[in-house]
Structure formats: C-alpha cells, structure tokens
N, C-alpha and C positions, 0 to 999 in steps of 0.2 A: 505436106508441105515438102516444097524443093528449093534448095539452095544451089548456086551455080558457083561454088568455089573453085572447081576444076575447070571452069570454062572461061571462055576471055570476058575479060581482060584479067581474070584472076587464075592465070594458068600455073597452079601451084598444087602440090600434093595437100589436101586437107590435113594428113596424118603429122604435118610438121607443126600443127597448132596444137598449144597446150595452154589451158585457162586454169590457172591455179586461185582458189578463193581462201579466204582466210578471215573474213569477218562477217557482218550481219547480212551479206549477199547469200551466205551458206544456205539460209532459211529458204530459199527459192529451188534448192536442190533436195530438200526434205519431202517425203511423201505426202506427209498430214497436212503441207501448206501448199502442194500442187494446185488446190481450187484456187488460193489467191495469186496464182502466178501462171495460168494456163498457156498463154502465149509464151511466155519465156521457157517454162519446160518444153512445150512443143518444139521452140526453135532450137533448143539446146540438145534435145533428144535427135532432131533431125541431123544436127551437126556432127553429133557423136556417131551417128550411123554412116557418115561419110569420112569417118575417122579422127574428128578433132576429140582430145583428150580433155576432159573436165575433172579437175582434182580440188580435193577439198582439204585443207590442213587438220591433221589429228589432233593438234593442240586447241585449234577453233572447235573441233567437234566436241571435247572434252569441256570445254568452257560453255558452251550452248547446251551441254547435257545430251546431245544426241548418241543413240547406238549406232554401229555401222550399217544394221538393218534398217535405219530410219532414211537413207538417201535412196534417192533414184538408182536404178539398176546401171545407170552409164557413168555414175560417179566413182572415181577412184579416190580412196582416202589414203594420203601420204603423210609419212611422219611429221615433216613440218614444212610449211609453205616457203620460208625463206631458204632452206636447203634444197628445195625443188627447184626454185627459181634458180638460183645459182649453178645448179647442176646443169641444168638446160643451156644456160648463157654459157657456160663451159662446153657445152656441145655445139656451139656457134648459134643458138636462137637469141632473138632480141627481146629484151622487157618492154611492152607496152602497158602504161598504167592509164586506164581510161579515167576521166575526171567527169563527173556529172553535174550539170548545171541546172538550176532551176529558172523557169521563167516567173516573172513577177505577173 
C-alpha cells in the first residue's frame, strides 16, 4: 500500500506528522484486534514506514488494561496524551481534532 504524502500536492515531510491516541481508538493499535481493523492497521503501518509517528497515551493503556507488548510494533506509548500534544504544539505543530459523523 503506497501513500503519497511527500508527493504533490502534499509536498511535506511525513516525519512531521504525529498521531496521538488516548481513547477507545487505541483498540485499533492492539495486536489482538488487528483482524477487526485490517485496513486501518495496514494504512497506519504504511504511514509509519514513511515516518508518521503513532503514539498511544500510557494512562489510556492502563485504563484499558493493555501491556506495552500488546501494541503493534509501530506504536509508541507516551506518558500522557495531553502532555505529548502540548509538547508538539510548543515545537510548532498544529492540533487537528477529527470528528466522526455517522450517516443515517
């Protein structure tokens, strides 16, 4: 699977993208559930290979009862999602918060 993050019109370095997860979405990053989210895991892995960083909040990990070994190999567990986001904002990154809308 190939994504063209560094090709026109997206001529930027994929290494500048950080995805910080801290809620139920972290299940998609757990090896045990990979079969439930095959396309998502494949896309995340392809993006990680291009340099996009995927981070999971350690507090959320603990709340859901996962171990560090439960996550895909491209996942970085960080101490706190909010502290991670603030850190990267202070480094000049922008916060984007996606909203999921369901169709009727």
